[in-house]
N, C-alpha and C positions, 0 to 999 in steps of 0.2 A: 034558739035554735043553737047558739054557742055551745052550751051543758052537751045535746046531743050530739055535736061533734065530737067533740072530746071523748064520749064513750064511743063512738065509732072508730076513734085513732087508739082509743084503748084496746080497743078489741081485734087490732091489725096485728097484736101480737100476743092474742090468749092461747092457753094451753090446746085446746081443739082447732086441729086445721077446718073445722066444718064455720067455725063459728069466724075464725081469719078468712078464711076463704070470702062470707058473708058480709063480713066486714069491707073487703078488696071491693068486693062488688059495689056496696054503696058510696062508697070513697069516689069509683070510677064516675057513679050516676052524681055525685054533688058536685064534681070539675065542671058537669055543664051549664050550671051556672055559677057565672061571676061575683054573686053576691056571698058566696059561700067563702070564696076563693081564700081571704086573708086568715080566715079559722081552719083554712087545711093544713098551711104552711107547715105545721110540728109534724105532720104523718108522713111528709115526704121519706123524711129517714126511713121510719119505720116501712115505708114500701121500697125504698131502696133495700133494705137487710132483707125483704121477705123476696125479691129477685132470686134468694138461693135459698128458699125457706127447705125443709127436708123433703116436705110433703109434696108431691109431683101437680096435683090439684091447683093448689095455693101459689106453687111458681109459676104457673100458667095461665094462673087468672093477675097476678101479679101485672106480669110481663102484657098481658094485655091493657092493665089501669095506663101501667108506667107510658105503654103508648100511647094511648088517649092525652095524657098529660102533656106530652110533647107541645098539640094545638099551644097549649095557652104559656105564650114568655113568663109570665108572672112566674111559671114554675121553674124554672130554666134553670138557674143559679143552684137551687137547690137539688137539682135532678143530676147536676153534674158527677155528684159522687158516685151516680148508679150505674154510670157508663162501661170500667170496669166489668160487673156484675152482667152487664148485657153482652158483655166480649165474652163473657165466660157461659153463656147462655148460647151466641152464636152456636156452640160447640158440644151442646147439651144430648146426654144422648136420647132423650124425648123429641120425637121427631117434630112436636107439636110445640115445643117450649124452643127448638132452634128456629123453626116458622116466623115465629110469633115475636123473639128475639131479632130475627133478619126486618121484619116490617118496621121493628123500633129503630131499627140501626139506619132505616131509610129513609124514614123520618126525620130521624137528628140531623144527615147530611142536610136537612133544607135550611140548618141553623148555624151560621159558623160562629156561636158559642160554641160549641161541642168540636169542632173538627179537631183542636189538639188533641181530645180528649179518646176520640174515636181512631185515630191512627193508629195503636197498637191493636184496632181490631181487622184493620185491611188484610193479614195473612189469615184469618180464617174467614174471610168472606171469599177470598182464591179458594182454600180447603173447599169449602161450601159449594162453589160451584161445579164442583164433582162430587156433592151430595147422591145419595144412591135415591132418595125426594125428587123428581123430578119438578115438585112444586118448590124446592130449595131450591136446586137448581139458578129456576128463571128467576127465583126473587134476588137470590144473589146478583146473575148478570143483571138486574134491574140495579140494585145496590151501586155494581160495579160501574156502571152507566152513568150513574149521575155522580160517582166521584171523581170521573174524567173530567167533569167542568169545572173541576176545583185545582189548580196546582200544584197548593199545598199537598194532595194526597197522590201526585203524580209519579214521584220515585217509591212510591209502596205499592203502584200498581203495577210497574213494570213486571214481578215475578209470576204476578196470575195471566198474563197475557197467552203461557203455552195454553194454560185451560182455555181458554177460553176460542183458541182457536180449536180447541179439540173437540168444546161442546159445539162450533159450526155443522162439525157433521153426527151431533146426537141423533136417535133414534126418537125424542121426543120431538113435537111440531116446536113448542113453546119453547124450549131452551134454547132450537136451532133459530127459532125466531129472534131470540134476546142477545142470541152470540152474532148474531148478525145486525143484530141492532145498534152491539156495544162499539162492533169494527169498524160499523162507517162511523163511532164517532169519533174513536180510535185515529181514524183515518185523519181527523180536521186538525190534529195535533202531533205538528214533526218529532216532537219529542219520543214516538210511541213507533215511526215508523218503518226503524231496524227492524224492532221486535215483531210490528206486524208483517212483513216480508214473508215469512215462512205458512202463513195462512192464506197466499194468495192461491197454491194450486185448490183451497179447500175451497175457495168461493167461486171459483172455476165451475166444480165440481157443483157449486150449490145452484150455478145456471142453468141446470137443467134438473133439478129439484122436482120429485112430483107435484108440490105445492105452488102455487103461482104467484100464492106471498111469500114465498122465499126465491122464487126466481126474480120477483119484481125487484125484491129487498137487495140480492146478489147484483144485479145489475145497477142499482143507485149504487152500491159500494164501488164496482166499476169505473163509474161515471166519476167520483171523488180521487179514487187513486190516478185516473188519466191527468191529471192536474199534477202529478207531481213525479218525474223523471225517475226518483228511484224506484216508482215498481214497473217501469214501461218493459224493461226485459222479462219480468214476472208473468206480465201481462198476455206475452204475445199468444202463447197457447189457448188463450181461452178468446179469441178472436171467431175462429170458426163455431161454435155455440153462442156467441154474438148476432152473427148472424142467420144462423137457426133462430134465436129469440126474434130475429125483426118479423119473421112470421106466425108468431105466436098466437095461438087461440085466445090469451088472454090481450087485451087491449091496455092492460096497466103494463105488462109484460114488451109486447109492443113497443110501446110510448118510451121504457126507461132503455130498451135498447137503443131507439133512434136516437135518445138523450145521448148516450156513448155513443156513439158512432159518429155524433156530433164532435165531439172531443176529440176522439182518438183522431179524426180525419185532419186534426191540428197539428197534428208529431208525422211526420215522415217515417218514420221507424216503424208504423203501421199500416202503411201505404201496400206493402205489397199484399200483407193479410188480409188484406180491406177489399181488394178488388174483386171477389166472388160472391161482394154484398151486393152492388152496384144494380143490378138487376132485380132485386128485392125493395133496394129504397125504390127505385119506378114506382113497384108495385104499391111499396105503401103510400104512394101518393095521391091512391084514388082510394085508402083504406076508407073506413066506414065508421072512423072513429076522426073527430075534425083532428082532437089531441097529438095523431098518432101521422095525420095527413101532414099540421104543421111542422112535427118536427122531422119529420122526412125532407120537408121543403129546405128548413135550417137545413139539414144536413148539405142537400143537395145546394145550397148558396156553398156550403163550406167545399164543396167538392168541386165547384167552380172556379174558387182561387188556386186548382191544383188543375185548372183545365189542359196545360201542354202535357202536364206527365199522364194524367189521365187517356187522352185523345191518344197516347201512343201504347200505354200498356192496358188499357184495358181488357175486357172478354171481346169475343168477336161480334160480339151479337149490341153490344154497345158502347155508342163515343161521343163525343161532343166537338161540337164545331172549335176549328179554330179560329176563323174571322172574326168572330167575337173579340177573342183574345188580342188578334193585332191592333181591335179598336179600343183597347182598353177597358170593356166593362162587364169584366169576365163574371163577379156579382151577380150583376144586372142581369144580363142578355144572353151569359152560355148555357146552352140548352141541351139537353139530353134526347137522342134519338132510337131509335130501334130501328133496327138492319134488319132488310128482309134476307 
Protein backbone atom coordinates (compact mmCIF):
# COMPACT_ATOMS: atom_id res chain seq x y z
CA UNK A 1 0.00 0.00 0.00
CA UNK A 2 3.04 2.27 0.42
CA UNK A 3 3.50 2.90 -3.34
CA UNK A 4 -0.27 3.48 -3.60
CA UNK A 5 -0.14 6.23 -1.04
CA UNK A 6 2.81 7.82 -2.84
CA UNK A 7 0.70 7.87 -6.01
CA UNK A 8 -2.22 9.49 -4.16
CA UNK A 9 0.12 12.12 -2.71
CA UNK A 10 1.51 12.75 -6.20
CA UNK A 11 -2.03 13.22 -7.54
CA UNK A 12 -2.67 15.95 -4.97
CA UNK A 13 -0.64 18.21 -7.32
CA UNK A 14 -1.94 16.77 -10.62
CA UNK A 15 -2.58 19.22 -13.46
CA UNK A 16 -6.25 18.24 -13.65
CA UNK A 17 -8.43 19.70 -10.86
CA UNK A 18 -10.68 16.62 -10.97
CA UNK A 19 -7.70 14.33 -10.21
CA UNK A 20 -6.49 16.66 -7.43
CA UNK A 21 -10.00 16.65 -5.96
CA UNK A 22 -10.26 12.85 -6.11
CA UNK A 23 -6.83 12.43 -4.49
CA UNK A 24 -7.80 14.88 -1.74
CA UNK A 25 -10.95 12.89 -1.01
CA UNK A 26 -8.96 9.63 -0.89
CA UNK A 27 -6.33 11.20 1.38
CA UNK A 28 -9.09 12.20 3.80
CA UNK A 29 -10.43 8.63 3.91
CA UNK A 30 -6.95 7.23 4.58
CA UNK A 31 -6.65 9.54 7.61
CA UNK A 32 -9.39 7.53 9.32
CA UNK A 33 -6.99 4.57 9.54
CA UNK A 34 -3.96 5.02 11.85
CA UNK A 35 -2.08 2.27 10.00
CA UNK A 36 -1.55 4.72 7.11
CA UNK A 37 -0.59 7.80 9.15
CA UNK A 38 3.18 7.37 8.98
CA UNK A 39 3.07 7.08 5.17
CA UNK A 40 0.77 10.10 4.82
CA UNK A 41 3.11 12.63 6.43
CA UNK A 42 4.70 13.83 3.16
CA UNK A 43 1.25 14.63 1.75
CA UNK A 44 0.36 17.15 4.45
CA UNK A 45 2.54 19.83 2.83
CA UNK A 46 0.66 19.47 -0.45
CA UNK A 47 -2.69 19.56 1.39
CA UNK A 48 -1.52 22.85 2.91
CA UNK A 49 -0.64 24.20 -0.55
CA UNK A 50 -4.00 23.08 -1.95
CA UNK A 51 -5.81 25.19 0.63
CA UNK A 52 -5.24 28.08 -1.80
CA UNK A 53 -5.76 26.09 -5.01
CA UNK A 54 -7.04 28.10 -7.99
CA UNK A 55 -9.94 25.68 -8.36
CA UNK A 56 -12.83 26.37 -6.00
CA UNK A 57 -13.88 22.71 -5.75
CA UNK A 58 -10.33 21.66 -4.83
CA UNK A 59 -10.14 24.42 -2.17
CA UNK A 60 -13.43 23.22 -0.70
CA UNK A 61 -12.34 19.59 -0.62
CA UNK A 62 -8.92 20.40 0.79
CA UNK A 63 -10.39 22.60 3.51
CA UNK A 64 -12.66 19.75 4.56
CA UNK A 65 -9.74 17.29 4.53
CA UNK A 66 -7.64 19.64 6.66
CA UNK A 67 -10.52 19.81 9.13
CA UNK A 68 -10.61 16.02 9.41
CA UNK A 69 -6.85 15.86 9.95
CA UNK A 70 -7.10 18.08 13.05
CA UNK A 71 -8.45 15.15 15.08
CA UNK A 72 -5.15 13.29 14.70
CA UNK A 73 -2.33 14.78 16.84
CA UNK A 74 0.25 12.92 14.75
CA UNK A 75 -0.35 15.45 11.94
CA UNK A 76 -0.39 18.64 14.04
CA UNK A 77 3.21 19.77 13.58
CA UNK A 78 2.98 19.24 9.82
CA UNK A 79 -0.32 21.15 9.73
CA UNK A 80 0.93 24.32 11.44
CA UNK A 81 2.14 25.92 8.17
CA UNK A 82 -1.44 25.62 6.91
CA UNK A 83 -2.92 27.86 9.58
CA UNK A 84 -2.16 31.17 7.77
CA UNK A 85 -4.02 29.90 4.69
CA UNK A 86 -6.95 28.77 6.85
CA UNK A 87 -7.02 32.31 8.23
CA UNK A 88 -7.13 33.70 4.67
CA UNK A 89 -9.90 31.22 3.80
CA UNK A 90 -11.98 32.65 6.65
CA UNK A 91 -12.54 35.60 4.32
CA UNK A 92 -12.80 33.66 1.04
CA UNK A 93 -15.34 34.86 -1.56
CA UNK A 94 -16.92 31.40 -1.54
CA UNK A 95 -19.24 31.06 1.46
CA UNK A 96 -18.70 27.28 1.54
CA UNK A 97 -14.93 27.78 1.85
CA UNK A 98 -15.50 30.43 4.55
CA UNK A 99 -17.79 28.09 6.46
CA UNK A 100 -15.34 25.17 6.22
CA UNK A 101 -12.48 27.41 7.34
CA UNK A 102 -14.58 28.49 10.33
CA UNK A 103 -15.15 24.84 11.19
CA UNK A 104 -11.41 24.13 11.01
CA UNK A 105 -10.59 27.17 13.12
CA UNK A 106 -13.17 25.95 15.64
CA UNK A 107 -11.44 22.57 15.89
CA UNK A 108 -7.95 24.06 16.06
CA UNK A 109 -8.97 26.00 19.19
CA UNK A 110 -9.19 22.67 21.00
CA UNK A 111 -5.44 22.16 20.53
CA UNK A 112 -3.11 24.62 22.33
CA UNK A 113 -0.31 23.70 19.93
CA UNK A 114 -2.03 25.91 17.31
CA UNK A 115 -2.96 28.88 19.51
CA UNK A 116 -0.05 31.20 18.72
CA UNK A 117 -0.45 30.58 14.99
CA UNK A 118 -4.20 31.24 15.25
CA UNK A 119 -4.06 34.64 16.96
CA UNK A 120 -3.77 36.59 13.67
CA UNK A 121 -7.08 35.00 12.62
CA UNK A 122 -9.12 36.51 15.43
CA UNK A 123 -9.81 39.81 13.57
CA UNK A 124 -11.28 37.82 10.65
CA UNK A 125 -13.42 35.79 13.06
CA UNK A 126 -14.66 39.13 14.38
CA UNK A 127 -15.47 40.19 10.79
CA UNK A 128 -17.35 36.91 10.28
CA UNK A 129 -19.58 37.75 13.22
CA UNK A 130 -21.27 40.13 10.78
CA UNK A 131 -21.16 37.83 7.72
CA UNK A 132 -24.18 37.94 5.40
CA UNK A 133 -24.56 34.19 5.90
CA UNK A 134 -26.32 33.43 9.20
CA UNK A 135 -24.59 30.00 9.25
CA UNK A 136 -21.16 31.68 9.17
CA UNK A 137 -22.26 34.25 11.79
CA UNK A 138 -23.39 31.44 14.06
CA UNK A 139 -20.17 29.49 13.44
CA UNK A 140 -18.04 32.58 14.20
CA UNK A 141 -20.05 33.10 17.41
CA UNK A 142 -19.29 29.53 18.43
CA UNK A 143 -15.57 30.06 17.77
CA UNK A 144 -15.56 33.30 19.74
CA UNK A 145 -17.24 31.44 22.60
CA UNK A 146 -14.42 28.88 22.63
CA UNK A 147 -11.67 31.48 22.39
CA UNK A 148 -13.02 33.19 25.51
CA UNK A 149 -11.91 30.16 27.54
CA UNK A 150 -8.26 30.80 26.67
CA UNK A 151 -6.61 33.86 28.21
CA UNK A 152 -4.06 33.95 25.39
CA UNK A 153 -6.80 35.32 23.10
CA UNK A 154 -8.47 37.80 25.48
CA UNK A 155 -6.79 40.98 24.25
CA UNK A 156 -7.44 40.11 20.61
CA UNK A 157 -11.10 39.32 21.36
CA UNK A 158 -12.06 42.67 22.88
CA UNK A 159 -12.56 44.44 19.51
CA UNK A 160 -15.20 41.81 18.65
CA UNK A 161 -17.47 42.60 21.57
CA UNK A 162 -19.44 45.41 19.82
CA UNK A 163 -20.35 42.95 17.05
CA UNK A 164 -21.38 40.36 19.65
CA UNK A 165 -23.62 42.99 21.20
CA UNK A 166 -25.06 43.71 17.74
CA UNK A 167 -25.73 40.00 17.22
CA UNK A 168 -27.78 39.86 20.43
CA UNK A 169 -30.59 41.47 18.43
CA UNK A 170 -30.02 39.71 15.09
CA UNK A 171 -33.05 38.59 13.06
CA UNK A 172 -31.71 35.03 13.00
CA UNK A 173 -32.63 32.96 16.05
CA UNK A 174 -29.41 30.92 15.70
CA UNK A 175 -27.25 34.07 15.71
CA UNK A 176 -29.14 35.62 18.67
CA UNK A 177 -28.85 32.37 20.59
CA UNK A 178 -25.10 32.03 19.95
CA UNK A 179 -24.52 35.68 20.86
CA UNK A 180 -26.43 35.24 24.14
CA UNK A 181 -24.33 32.18 24.97
CA UNK A 182 -21.18 34.10 24.19
CA UNK A 183 -22.22 37.12 26.26
CA UNK A 184 -22.85 34.73 29.15
CA UNK A 185 -19.31 33.36 28.86
CA UNK A 186 -17.78 36.84 28.59
CA UNK A 187 -19.53 37.75 31.84
CA UNK A 188 -17.42 35.10 33.60
CA UNK A 189 -14.25 37.11 32.92
CA UNK A 190 -13.85 40.52 34.62
CA UNK A 191 -11.40 41.54 31.90
CA UNK A 192 -14.40 41.93 29.55
CA UNK A 193 -16.86 43.61 31.93
CA UNK A 194 -16.37 47.23 30.85
CA UNK A 195 -16.60 46.22 27.20
CA UNK A 196 -19.84 44.26 27.61
CA UNK A 197 -21.72 46.89 29.68
CA UNK A 198 -23.21 48.52 26.54
CA UNK A 199 -24.86 45.17 25.79
CA UNK A 200 -27.02 45.20 28.92
CA UNK A 201 -29.91 47.15 27.28
CA UNK A 202 -30.13 44.52 24.51
CA UNK A 203 -30.09 41.74 27.09
CA UNK A 204 -33.02 43.55 28.72
CA UNK A 205 -34.87 43.53 25.38
CA UNK A 206 -34.09 39.83 24.98
CA UNK A 207 -35.90 39.18 28.25
CA UNK A 208 -39.10 39.60 26.22
CA UNK A 209 -37.93 37.85 23.03
CA UNK A 210 -40.60 35.79 21.26
CA UNK A 211 -38.41 32.70 21.77
CA UNK A 212 -38.57 31.15 25.24
CA UNK A 213 -35.02 29.83 24.65
CA UNK A 214 -33.71 33.39 24.19
CA UNK A 215 -35.74 34.65 27.16
CA UNK A 216 -34.34 31.90 29.37
CA UNK A 217 -30.79 32.59 28.14
CA UNK A 218 -31.19 36.32 28.83
CA UNK A 219 -32.47 35.54 32.32
CA UNK A 220 -29.44 33.33 32.95
CA UNK A 221 -27.14 36.13 31.81
CA UNK A 222 -28.81 38.53 34.23
CA UNK A 223 -28.36 36.00 37.00
CA UNK A 224 -24.60 36.15 36.32
CA UNK A 225 -24.47 39.93 35.97
CA UNK A 226 -26.18 40.31 39.34
CA UNK A 227 -23.01 38.98 40.98
CA UNK A 228 -21.01 41.96 39.71
CA UNK A 229 -21.77 45.46 41.09
CA UNK A 230 -20.30 47.03 37.96
CA UNK A 231 -23.52 46.09 36.12
CA UNK A 232 -26.09 46.98 38.78
CA UNK A 233 -27.07 50.46 37.58
CA UNK A 234 -27.40 49.25 33.98
CA UNK A 235 -29.56 46.33 35.16
CA UNK A 236 -32.18 48.31 37.08
CA UNK A 237 -34.42 48.99 34.04
CA UNK A 238 -34.73 45.22 33.53
CA UNK A 239 -36.46 44.47 36.82
CA UNK A 240 -40.04 45.05 35.53
CA UNK A 241 -39.47 42.53 32.73
CA UNK A 242 -37.94 40.04 35.15
CA UNK A 243 -41.10 40.41 37.23
CA UNK A 244 -43.21 39.62 34.16
CA UNK A 245 -40.99 36.60 33.44
CA UNK A 246 -41.81 35.25 36.88
CA UNK A 247 -45.24 34.43 35.42
CA UNK A 248 -44.06 33.36 31.94
CA UNK A 249 -45.80 30.44 30.18
CA UNK A 250 -42.45 28.61 30.02
CA UNK A 251 -41.43 26.93 33.28
CA UNK A 252 -37.78 27.28 32.18
CA UNK A 253 -38.19 31.06 31.89
CA UNK A 254 -40.05 31.22 35.23
CA UNK A 255 -37.30 29.22 36.90
CA UNK A 256 -34.56 31.45 35.42
CA UNK A 257 -36.42 34.59 36.50
CA UNK A 258 -36.79 33.20 40.02
CA UNK A 259 -33.05 32.50 40.13
CA UNK A 260 -32.31 36.09 39.12
CA UNK A 261 -34.62 37.48 41.77
CA UNK A 262 -32.95 35.35 44.40
CA UNK A 263 -29.66 37.06 43.52
CA UNK A 264 -31.14 40.55 43.16
CA UNK A 265 -32.62 40.26 46.65
CA UNK A 266 -29.07 40.13 48.02
CA UNK A 267 -28.42 43.67 46.76
CA UNK A 268 -30.36 46.54 48.41
CA UNK A 269 -29.88 48.66 45.29
CA UNK A 270 -32.63 46.57 43.63
CA UNK A 271 -35.09 46.35 46.55
CA UNK A 272 -37.31 49.29 45.60
CA UNK A 273 -37.70 48.02 42.03
CA UNK A 274 -38.38 44.48 43.28
CA UNK A 275 -41.34 45.27 45.53
CA UNK A 276 -44.02 44.69 42.85
CA UNK A 277 -42.72 41.14 42.41
CA UNK A 278 -43.73 39.85 45.82
CA UNK A 279 -47.30 38.76 44.89
CA UNK A 280 -45.93 36.79 41.92
CA UNK A 281 -43.31 35.14 44.12
CA UNK A 282 -46.16 34.04 46.38
CA UNK A 283 -48.00 32.57 43.40
CA UNK A 284 -44.83 30.77 42.29
CA UNK A 285 -44.72 29.01 45.66
CA UNK A 286 -47.64 26.96 44.33
CA UNK A 287 -46.30 26.56 40.77
CA UNK A 288 -46.89 23.22 39.03
CA UNK A 289 -43.13 22.97 38.42
CA UNK A 290 -41.16 21.72 41.42
CA UNK A 291 -38.10 23.60 40.13
CA UNK A 292 -40.01 26.89 40.13
CA UNK A 293 -41.52 26.16 43.57
CA UNK A 294 -38.07 25.40 44.98
CA UNK A 295 -36.64 28.57 43.44
CA UNK A 296 -39.52 30.67 44.80
CA UNK A 297 -38.95 29.20 48.26
CA UNK A 298 -35.29 30.20 48.06
CA UNK A 299 -36.28 33.74 47.12
CA UNK A 300 -38.71 33.83 49.99
CA UNK A 301 -35.94 32.84 52.38
CA UNK A 302 -33.76 35.62 50.98
CA UNK A 303 -36.59 38.14 51.33
CA UNK A 304 -36.94 37.03 54.94
CA UNK A 305 -33.47 38.43 55.57
CA UNK A 306 -34.94 41.83 54.70
CA UNK A 307 -38.10 41.25 56.72
CA UNK A 308 -38.06 44.62 58.53
CA UNK A 309 -37.60 46.47 55.26
CA UNK A 310 -40.34 44.59 53.44
CA UNK A 311 -42.86 44.75 56.29
CA UNK A 312 -42.79 48.54 56.07
CA UNK A 313 -42.29 49.11 52.36
CA UNK A 314 -44.02 46.28 50.52
CA UNK A 315 -47.38 46.30 48.69
CA UNK A 316 -50.62 46.89 50.68
CA UNK A 317 -51.75 43.31 49.97
CA UNK A 318 -48.66 41.67 51.37
CA UNK A 319 -46.89 41.79 54.69
CA UNK A 320 -44.27 39.82 56.56
CA UNK A 321 -44.60 39.21 60.30
CA UNK A 322 -42.35 41.26 62.53
CA UNK A 323 -42.55 39.07 65.60
CA UNK A 324 -40.28 36.46 64.01
CA UNK A 325 -37.65 39.12 63.37
CA UNK A 326 -37.47 40.08 67.00
CA UNK A 327 -37.03 36.40 67.88
CA UNK A 328 -34.09 36.14 65.48
CA UNK A 329 -35.60 33.43 63.29
CA UNK A 330 -35.88 35.45 60.08
CA UNK A 331 -34.73 32.92 57.50
CA UNK A 332 -36.65 30.00 58.95
CA UNK A 333 -39.87 31.43 60.34
CA UNK A 334 -40.52 34.78 58.72
CA UNK A 335 -43.69 34.18 56.69
CA UNK A 336 -45.78 36.09 54.24
CA UNK A 337 -49.52 36.33 54.23
CA UNK A 338 -52.19 37.92 52.06
CA UNK A 339 -54.35 40.42 53.89
CA UNK A 340 -58.05 40.81 53.04
